[in-house]
N, C-alpha and C positions, 0 to 999 in steps of 0.2 A: 728839195732833198729832204727826206724823213729817216730819223735814225730808228733803227729796229729796236722793238721792246727790249732786248736783251741789252743793248747799250744804255737804254733809258733806265733800266733797272740797275746795272751797274753803275751809272752815275749817282743814283740816288742813294744806293749802298755805300759808295765812297763818301757822299756827303754826310749820311748819318754816322758812320764810323768817325769822320773828322769832328763831329758835335761832341764826340765822347771825350771824357778826360783821358789825358795821354796814356796809352799802354793799358786803359781798360778794355776788357774782353766783353763781347756780347755773342749770341748765337744766331744761328740761321733761323731758328723759329721766331725769335724777337723781331729780326728783320723783315721776315715773310709776313708777320702779323702786322706790322707798321704800314707796309706798302700794299697789302692784300694781295699778294703774288703766291703762286702755287709753289710748295716747298721743293717739289722737283726741279722747277724752273730756277729757283733761287740758289740750290745747291749747284746748279751747272754754271751760273753766273759767280758766285764764291769760288768755285773750282778755278774758272778761268781768270779772275783776278788773282787769286792765288799763283798760278802759273806764270803770270806777267810780273809777278813782284809788287803788286798794289796792295794786297792783302796778305797777312800772316796767320796762318790757322794753327791752334794748338789743339791736340787729340786729347782724349781722355775724359775723365768725369768733371774736371774742374776747366776744361778746354773752352775754346771760342775762337773768334776771330776778332781782329783789330788791325788797322792801318799798318803797313809795313814801312811806309815812307812818311815824312812829314807832309801834311795837306798843302804846304806852301810849296812843295816841288811836284805836285801832281798837276798836270795841267788837262783841262778839258779837250784841247787839241790832240794830246797824246793818247788818252783814252779812246778817243773816236778811231784814231789812226790804228790803234791795237785790235780794235773790235768790229770797226765796220768795213763792209766791202765797198771800197771808195771809188771804184770803176762806175762813173755815172752811164756811160753808154759803151757799147763794143764798136770800136772804131777799127777793128782789123779788117784787112782787105777781103778776107774770106767772108765776112759778115756784111760789109757795106762796100758796094762798088764805088761810091762816091768819094770815099776816104781819101784818094790822093790829092782831090782838088777841094776838099771840105774845111771851111774855116771855123765851123762849129766847135770841133774837137779843142781847138786853141782856146777858144772862149770859156768852154767848160772847165778846161784846165786852169785857166786864170780864175775863174768863179771859185773853184774847189780850193785853190791856193789861199785866195782872198779869205774864204770861210774857214779854213784851218788856221791861217795866222792870226785872224780873231780870236779864235778859240785857245790859241797857244798862249795868248796874254791872260787867260782866265784860269786860275788855279782853283783847286776845290776850297782852299783857305779862304779865298776872296768871296767865294759864294756865301759864306757864314759870317765873314767880318761885318760888324755893325748891322746884323740881321736878326734882330730879336725875334721878329714874327716867325722866322723859320725855326730858330732854335725852341721855340715854344711848342710848334707843331712837331718837333723831333723828340721832345722831352719823353722819358719814359713814364709810364703810369705807376 
């Protein structure tokens, strides 16, 4: 399984926002520069994270973005469920004639459930806790 770039940048953005002091704002330009992503792509990522309730956006001259939820309540599993198309294969009868007897779909479903269960135990906060090396890499210039 490979995550889309969209989800990758969303996870990186949430990690960066969680590294900032509580309620401190940053902006899309800063996030874009930090991760070397196109501004257009990052605007879409931030917009979606805002729609999902992970990021709070403040408009205006002194506006910016920040986490809307405590990082200890945001799990990587939830983010992936919200952003990724998780159907690994199309097992519809219209698409695959062996579906009625196939056992692969059950194995894939169990593997996906195990993957997400592991990531449900991982919060954004846990990725930063006792990780001074990461915090140094996220430090503003």
